[in-house]
VEXDREN-2710 file (C-alpha; in Angstrom, 1 decimal):
% VEXDREN-2710
k/r/px/py/pz
1/MET/0.0/0.0/0.0
2/MET/2.9/2.4/0.7
3/LEU/4.3/1.6/-2.8
4/ARG/0.9/2.5/-4.3
5/ASN/0.5/5.7/-2.3
6/ARG/4.0/6.9/-2.9
7/ASN/4.1/6.1/-6.7
8/ILE/0.7/7.4/-7.4
9/ASN/1.3/10.5/-5.4
10/MET/4.6/11.1/-7.1
11/ILE/2.9/10.7/-10.5
12/TYR/0.2/13.3/-9.4
13/LEU/2.9/15.7/-8.3
14/TYR/4.9/15.2/-11.5
15/ILE/1.8/15.9/-13.6
16/PHE/1.0/19.1/-11.7
17/PHE/4.5/20.6/-12.3
18/GLY/4.9/19.0/-15.7
19/GLN/1.8/20.5/-17.1
20/LEU/2.7/24.1/-16.2
21/PHE/3.4/25.2/-19.8
22/PHE/2.7/28.9/-19.3
23/ASP/2.8/29.5/-23.0
24/ARG/0.2/26.9/-24.0
25/ALA/-2.3/29.6/-25.1
26/LEU/0.4/32.1/-26.1
27/TRP/3.1/30.5/-28.2
28/VAL/1.6/31.7/-31.6
29/ILE/1.5/35.3/-30.3
30/TYR/5.1/34.9/-29.0
31/LEU/6.4/33.6/-32.3
32/SER/4.6/36.4/-34.1
33/ASP/6.0/39.0/-31.7
34/SER/9.4/37.4/-32.4
35/GLY/9.1/38.3/-36.1
36/LEU/7.9/35.0/-37.6
37/SER/5.2/35.1/-40.3
38/LEU/2.1/33.0/-40.1
39/GLY/3.6/30.8/-42.8
40/GLU/6.7/30.2/-40.8
41/ILE/4.6/29.5/-37.7
42/GLY/2.7/26.9/-39.8
43/ILE/6.0/25.3/-40.7
44/ILE/7.0/25.1/-37.0
45/GLU/3.6/23.5/-36.2
46/ALA/4.2/20.9/-38.9
47/ILE/7.7/20.2/-37.5
48/LEU/6.1/19.6/-34.1
49/HIS/3.7/17.0/-35.4
50/LEU/6.3/15.4/-37.7
51/SER/8.6/15.0/-34.6
52/ILE/5.8/13.2/-32.8
53/VAL/5.1/10.9/-35.7
54/LEU/8.8/10.0/-36.2
55/PHE/9.6/9.4/-32.5
56/GLU/6.4/8.2/-31.0
57/LEU/7.0/4.5/-31.5
58/PRO/10.7/4.4/-30.7
59/THR/10.2/6.3/-27.4
60/GLY/7.3/4.0/-26.5
61/MET/9.7/1.0/-27.1
62/ILE/12.2/2.7/-24.8
63/ALA/9.6/2.9/-22.0
64/ASP/8.8/-0.9/-22.4
65/LEU/12.4/-2.1/-22.9
66/TYR/14.3/0.1/-20.4
67/GLY/11.7/1.4/-18.0
68/ARG/8.9/4.0/-17.7
69/LYS/10.8/6.0/-15.2
70/ILE/13.7/6.5/-17.6
71/SER/11.2/7.5/-20.4
72/ILE/9.5/10.1/-18.2
73/LEU/12.8/11.5/-17.0
74/LEU/14.0/11.9/-20.6
75/GLY/10.8/13.6/-21.5
76/SER/11.1/16.1/-18.6
77/VAL/14.7/16.9/-19.6
78/LEU/13.5/17.7/-23.2
79/SER/10.7/19.8/-21.8
80/ILE/13.3/21.9/-20.0
81/GLY/15.1/22.1/-23.3
82/TYR/12.0/23.4/-25.0
83/GLY/11.6/26.2/-22.6
84/ALA/15.3/27.1/-22.7
85/PHE/15.3/27.2/-26.6
86/MET/12.2/29.4/-26.6
87/LEU/13.8/31.7/-24.2
88/ILE/16.9/32.3/-26.3
89/SER/15.6/31.7/-29.9
90/ASP/15.5/34.5/-32.4
91/SER/15.3/32.6/-35.7
92/LEU/13.2/30.0/-37.5
93/THR/15.9/27.4/-37.1
94/LEU/16.2/27.8/-33.3
95/PHE/12.4/27.9/-32.9
96/SER/12.2/24.7/-34.9
97/LEU/14.7/23.1/-32.6
98/ALA/12.6/24.1/-29.7
99/PHE/9.5/22.5/-31.1
100/VAL/11.5/19.3/-32.0
101/SER/12.5/19.2/-28.4
102/LEU/8.9/19.6/-27.3
103/GLY/7.5/17.0/-29.8
104/VAL/10.1/14.4/-28.8
105/GLY/9.6/15.1/-25.1
106/LEU/5.9/14.5/-25.5
107/THR/6.5/11.1/-27.1
108/PHE/8.6/10.1/-24.1
109/HIS/5.7/10.9/-21.8
110/SER/3.1/9.3/-24.0
111/GLY/1.8/6.1/-22.6
112/ALA/4.6/5.9/-20.0
113/GLN/2.7/7.6/-17.2
114/GLN/-0.4/5.5/-17.7
115/ALA/1.7/2.3/-17.9
116/LEU/3.6/3.1/-14.7
117/ALA/0.3/3.9/-12.9
118/TYR/-1.4/0.7/-14.1
119/ASP/1.5/-1.6/-13.2
120/THR/1.9/0.1/-9.8
121/LEU/-1.8/-0.8/-9.2
122/ARG/-1.4/-4.3/-10.7
123/GLU/1.5/-5.1/-8.4
124/LEU/-0.9/-4.6/-5.5
125/ASN/-3.9/-6.3/-7.2
126/LYS/-5.6/-2.9/-7.4
127/GLU/-6.2/-2.8/-11.2
128/LYS/-9.9/-2.0/-10.6
129/ASP/-8.8/1.4/-9.3
130/TYR/-7.1/2.4/-12.5
131/THR/-9.9/4.3/-14.2
132/LYS/-10.3/6.4/-11.0
133/VAL/-6.6/7.0/-10.8
134/PHE/-6.3/7.9/-14.5
135/GLY/-9.3/10.2/-14.1
136/ASN/-7.5/11.9/-11.2
137/MET/-4.4/12.2/-13.4
138/THR/-6.4/13.8/-16.2
139/ALA/-8.2/16.1/-13.9
140/LEU/-5.0/17.3/-12.3
141/ALA/-3.4/17.9/-15.7
142/LEU/-6.4/20.0/-16.8
143/LEU/-6.4/21.9/-13.6
144/SER/-2.7/22.6/-13.8
145/LEU/-2.9/23.6/-17.4
146/SER/-5.9/25.9/-16.7
147/PHE/-3.8/27.7/-14.0
148/ALA/-0.8/27.8/-16.4
149/LYS/-2.9/29.6/-19.1
150/LEU/-4.1/32.2/-16.6
151/ALA/-0.7/32.7/-15.0
152/GLY/1.0/32.8/-18.4
153/GLY/-1.3/35.5/-19.6
154/LEU/-0.5/37.6/-16.6
155/MET/3.3/37.0/-16.9
156/ALA/3.2/37.9/-20.6
157/GLU/1.9/41.3/-19.7
158/VAL/5.2/41.8/-17.9
159/SER/7.7/40.0/-20.0
160/TRP/8.1/36.9/-22.2
161/GLU/11.2/36.1/-20.2
162/TRP/8.9/35.6/-17.2
163/VAL/6.8/33.1/-19.1
164/TYR/9.6/30.9/-20.3
165/GLY/11.9/31.4/-17.4
166/ALA/9.1/30.3/-15.0
167/MET/8.3/27.3/-17.2
168/VAL/11.9/26.1/-17.1
169/VAL/11.8/26.3/-13.3
170/MET/8.6/24.3/-13.1
171/GLN/9.9/21.6/-15.5
172/MET/13.0/21.4/-13.3
173/LEU/10.9/20.9/-10.2
174/ALA/9.0/18.2/-12.1
175/LEU/12.2/16.1/-12.1
176/ILE/12.1/15.7/-8.3
177/PRO/9.0/13.4/-8.2
178/VAL/10.2/11.6/-11.3
179/LEU/13.5/10.7/-9.5
180/LEU/11.5/9.4/-6.5
181/LEU/9.3/7.1/-8.6
182/HIS/9.6/3.3/-8.1
183/GLU/9.6/1.1/-11.1
184/PRO/7.4/-2.0/-10.3
185/GLU/9.6/-5.0/-10.2
186/GLN/7.8/-7.0/-12.9
187/GLU/8.6/-4.1/-15.3
188/MET/12.3/-4.5/-14.7
189/ARG/13.1/-6.9/-17.6
190/VAL/16.4/-8.1/-18.9
191/VAL/16.9/-7.2/-22.5
192/GLU/18.3/-10.1/-24.6
193/ARG/21.6/-9.7/-26.2
194/LYS/20.4/-8.6/-29.6
195/SER/21.3/-5.6/-31.7
196/ILE/19.3/-2.5/-30.8
197/LEU/17.6/-2.6/-34.3
198/GLN/16.6/-6.2/-33.8
199/THR/15.3/-5.6/-30.3
200/TRP/13.2/-2.6/-31.5
201/ARG/12.0/-4.6/-34.5
202/ASP/10.7/-7.4/-32.3
203/GLN/9.0/-4.9/-30.0
204/PHE/7.2/-3.3/-33.0
205/ILE/6.1/-6.7/-34.2
206/SER/4.8/-7.4/-30.7
207/GLY/2.6/-4.3/-30.8
208/LEU/1.2/-5.3/-34.2
209/ILE/0.5/-8.8/-32.9
210/VAL/-1.6/-7.3/-30.1
211/TRP/-3.7/-5.4/-32.8
212/LYS/-4.0/-8.6/-34.9
213/ARG/-5.0/-10.9/-32.0
214/ASN/-7.5/-8.5/-30.4
215/PRO/-10.2/-7.5/-32.9
216/PRO/-12.4/-5.9/-30.1
217/VAL/-9.9/-3.1/-29.6
218/ARG/-9.9/-2.0/-33.2
219/ILE/-13.3/-0.2/-33.3
220/PRO/-12.9/1.7/-30.1
221/ILE/-9.4/2.8/-31.2
222/ILE/-10.6/4.0/-34.6
223/LEU/-13.5/5.9/-33.0
224/PHE/-11.3/7.5/-30.3
225/ILE/-8.7/8.7/-32.8
226/SER/-11.5/10.1/-35.0
227/VAL/-13.1/12.2/-32.2
228/SER/-9.9/13.3/-30.6
229/THR/-8.5/14.4/-33.9
230/VAL/-11.6/16.5/-34.7
231/LEU/-11.4/18.0/-31.2
232/VAL/-7.8/19.1/-31.8
233/ILE/-8.9/20.8/-35.0
234/LEU/-11.9/22.5/-33.4
235/THR/-9.8/23.6/-30.4
236/PHE/-7.1/25.3/-32.6
237/TYR/-9.2/26.7/-35.4
238/GLY/-12.0/27.4/-32.9
239/GLN/-10.0/30.4/-31.5
240/GLU/-10.3/32.1/-34.9
241/TYR/-13.9/30.9/-35.4
242/PHE/-15.0/32.4/-32.1
243/THR/-13.2/35.6/-33.0
244/ARG/-15.2/35.8/-36.3
245/LEU/-18.4/35.2/-34.3
246/GLY/-17.6/38.5/-32.4
247/TYR/-16.2/37.2/-29.1
248/SER/-13.4/39.1/-27.6
249/SER/-10.0/37.6/-26.7
250/PHE/-10.9/37.7/-23.0
251/VAL/-14.2/35.8/-23.6
252/ILE/-12.4/33.3/-25.8
253/GLY/-9.8/32.7/-23.0
254/LEU/-12.7/32.3/-20.6
255/ILE/-14.3/29.7/-22.8
256/PHE/-11.1/27.6/-22.9
257/THR/-10.6/28.1/-19.1
258/ILE/-14.2/26.8/-18.5
259/ASP/-13.4/23.9/-20.8
260/GLY/-10.4/22.9/-18.7
261/LEU/-12.3/23.3/-15.4
262/LEU/-15.2/21.2/-16.6
263/GLY/-12.8/18.6/-17.8
264/VAL/-11.5/18.3/-14.2
265/VAL/-15.1/17.2/-13.1
266/MET/-15.6/14.9/-16.1
267/ALA/-12.3/13.1/-15.5
268/LYS/-13.2/12.6/-11.9
269/LEU/-16.6/11.1/-12.9
270/ALA/-15.3/8.7/-15.5
271/TYR/-15.0/5.7/-13.2
272/ARG/-18.6/6.0/-12.2
273/LEU/-19.7/5.9/-15.8
274/GLU/-17.6/2.7/-16.2
275/LYS/-19.4/1.1/-13.3
276/LYS/-22.9/1.7/-14.7
277/TRP/-22.4/0.9/-18.4
278/SER/-20.5/-1.7/-20.4
279/PHE/-17.5/-0.4/-22.3
280/PHE/-19.0/-1.0/-25.8
281/SER/-22.3/0.7/-24.8
282/ILE/-20.2/3.8/-23.7
283/VAL/-18.4/3.7/-27.1
284/LYS/-21.6/3.3/-29.2
285/TYR/-23.8/5.9/-27.4
286/GLY/-20.9/8.2/-26.6
287/TYR/-20.0/8.6/-30.2
288/ALA/-23.6/9.1/-31.2
289/PHE/-23.8/11.9/-28.6
290/TYR/-20.6/13.4/-30.1
291/LEU/-22.2/13.5/-33.5
292/LEU/-25.4/15.1/-32.1
293/PHE/-23.4/17.9/-30.4
294/PHE/-21.3/18.3/-33.5
295/VAL/-24.5/19.0/-35.5
296/MET/-25.6/21.5/-32.9
297/PHE/-22.1/23.1/-33.1
298/ILE/-22.6/23.7/-36.8
299/VAL/-26.3/24.9/-36.8
300/SER/-26.7/26.7/-33.5
301/PRO/-26.6/30.4/-32.8
302/ARG/-23.5/31.9/-31.1
303/LEU/-24.2/30.8/-27.5
304/GLY/-25.3/27.3/-28.7
305/ILE/-22.0/27.0/-30.6
306/VAL/-20.0/27.6/-27.4
307/LEU/-22.1/25.2/-25.4
308/SER/-21.8/22.6/-28.0
309/PHE/-18.1/23.0/-28.2
310/LEU/-17.8/22.5/-24.4
311/ALA/-20.0/19.4/-24.6
312/LEU/-17.8/17.9/-27.4
313/ALA/-14.7/18.5/-25.3
314/GLN/-16.2/17.0/-22.2
315/LEU/-17.3/13.8/-24.0
316/VAL/-13.7/13.1/-25.0
317/THR/-12.4/13.9/-21.5
318/LEU/-15.0/11.6/-19.9
319/PHE/-14.3/8.8/-22.3
320/GLU/-10.5/8.8/-22.2
321/PRO/-9.9/7.2/-18.8
322/VAL/-12.5/4.5/-19.6
323/PHE/-10.8/3.9/-23.0
324/SER/-7.4/3.7/-21.4
325/ASN/-8.5/1.2/-18.8
326/PHE/-10.1/-1.0/-21.4
327/ILE/-6.9/-1.1/-23.5
328/GLN/-4.6/-1.6/-20.4
329/ASN/-6.6/-4.6/-19.4
330/ILE/-5.8/-6.5/-22.5
331/LEU/-2.1/-5.7/-22.7
332/SER/0.9/-7.4/-21.2
333/SER/3.4/-5.2/-19.4
334/ASP/6.2/-5.7/-22.0
335/VAL/4.2/-4.1/-24.8
336/ARG/2.0/-1.6/-22.9
337/SER/3.8/1.6/-23.7
338/THR/4.6/0.4/-27.2
339/PHE/1.0/-0.2/-28.1
340/PHE/-0.2/3.1/-26.7
341/SER/2.6/4.7/-28.7
342/LEU/1.2/3.0/-31.8
343/ILE/-2.2/4.6/-31.1
344/SER/-0.6/8.0/-30.5
345/LEU/1.5/7.7/-33.7
346/VAL/-1.6/7.1/-35.8
347/GLU/-3.4/9.9/-34.0
348/SER/-0.5/12.3/-34.6
349/PHE/-0.3/11.3/-38.2
350/VAL/-4.0/12.0/-38.8
351/ILE/-3.7/15.4/-37.0
352/MET/-0.6/16.2/-39.1
353/VAL/-2.5/15.5/-42.3
354/GLY/-5.9/16.8/-41.2
355/PHE/-4.8/20.0/-39.6
356/PRO/-3.5/21.7/-42.7
357/ALA/-6.1/20.1/-44.9
358/PHE/-8.9/21.7/-42.8
359/GLY/-7.0/25.0/-42.9
360/TYR/-6.9/24.8/-46.7
361/ALA/-10.6/23.9/-46.8
362/ILE/-11.8/26.8/-44.7
363/GLU/-9.9/29.2/-46.8
364/HIS/-11.9/28.1/-49.9
365/ILE/-15.3/27.0/-48.5
366/GLY/-15.5/28.7/-45.1
367/PHE/-15.8/27.4/-41.5
368/GLU/-19.4/26.2/-41.7
369/LYS/-18.9/24.0/-44.8
370/GLY/-15.6/22.8/-43.4
371/PHE/-17.2/21.7/-40.2
372/PHE/-19.9/20.0/-42.3
373/VAL/-17.2/18.0/-44.2
374/LEU/-15.8/16.9/-40.8
375/LEU/-19.2/15.8/-39.7
376/ILE/-19.7/13.7/-42.8
377/LEU/-16.4/12.0/-42.3
378/LEU/-17.3/11.2/-38.6
379/VAL/-20.6/9.8/-39.7
380/LEU/-18.9/7.6/-42.4
381/VAL/-16.4/6.3/-39.8
382/TYR/-19.3/5.5/-37.3
383/VAL/-21.4/3.7/-39.9
384/GLY/-18.5/1.8/-41.3
385/THR/-17.3/0.6/-37.9
386/LEU/-20.8/-0.4/-36.8
387/LEU/-21.3/-2.5/-39.9
388/LYS/-18.0/-4.4/-39.1
389/SER/-18.6/-4.9/-35.4
390/ARG/-21.1/-6.4/-33.0
391/LEU/-21.8/-3.0/-31.4
392/CYS/-25.1/-3.0/-33.2
END
């Protein structure tokens, strides 16, 4: 019990400090103030997602092969590097290096935190608490990020050096709980004497075998990637969309702050949803509700658009802990981070392609028609997956 409390508490503490990216809602403004054009900012955004696509799977393998703690530690060091680069950069090249550091750092974190939490609970036969713990992790991350957005805005009024200097300090503090983490003993595996390339190839094949041998996981993964990708697009382009609807910068910031605070509540309630409904019922009806609110987002007046957007975001936040628990339960420890990295890789690739594609679309057909195209794609995914599954 002491192991569980210590490890879970250290993970909570790490998440709080690690999510204090004070520039999360400001980095586009900062790059613009630094002299970059919107086109150059778009290049940097593409570099970020490309870094994630290229490194997602290898870093997931590192977490499985050499330990989750090492993976999280490396991710934290790269987060410090991101803040430092942003603090000193004055050119497209240096800013690009900053975002490569950020992207690769995110891949080291991806899946490793959840895997470490799950295996800590499993070591104590407490796997049933995972959804609740993961919900707490998500809630804490959202709360920390909401505070970071508010604090970052206040610091930016004084100086950008405050924003990035404070962020570097917080990321350094995040190293302390990481160093105090305990790696569950069953995760401490001996790597066979093979070449690194051969070892990683075998690990990749192991992840693909999980996909092949577990047909029930395919539909939830496809649907989750679909809704989360669309939400990323709505969140980023929604800032400009809300501006065109006549909302001020303050109101838009308030909308996204409310989104984060509501997410805290949703993440905390996820385990209760799991107790009352079967996983596949949650998937089927949750996606249907997502489609319904998306329709409302497209056709509603101004206030209805905001409320619909908040509902879409909360549905994803509510579902994520339940989804993670379902996948964790079918995975063995030695491929847990690798498989989640496979999911993140596909999601990042879809975002990398869909993000500029939607931007191109709205330039030619407008926001409303662009959103309608996204809705059609979501409906086609839903119908296609239902026809190939037993969810019906």
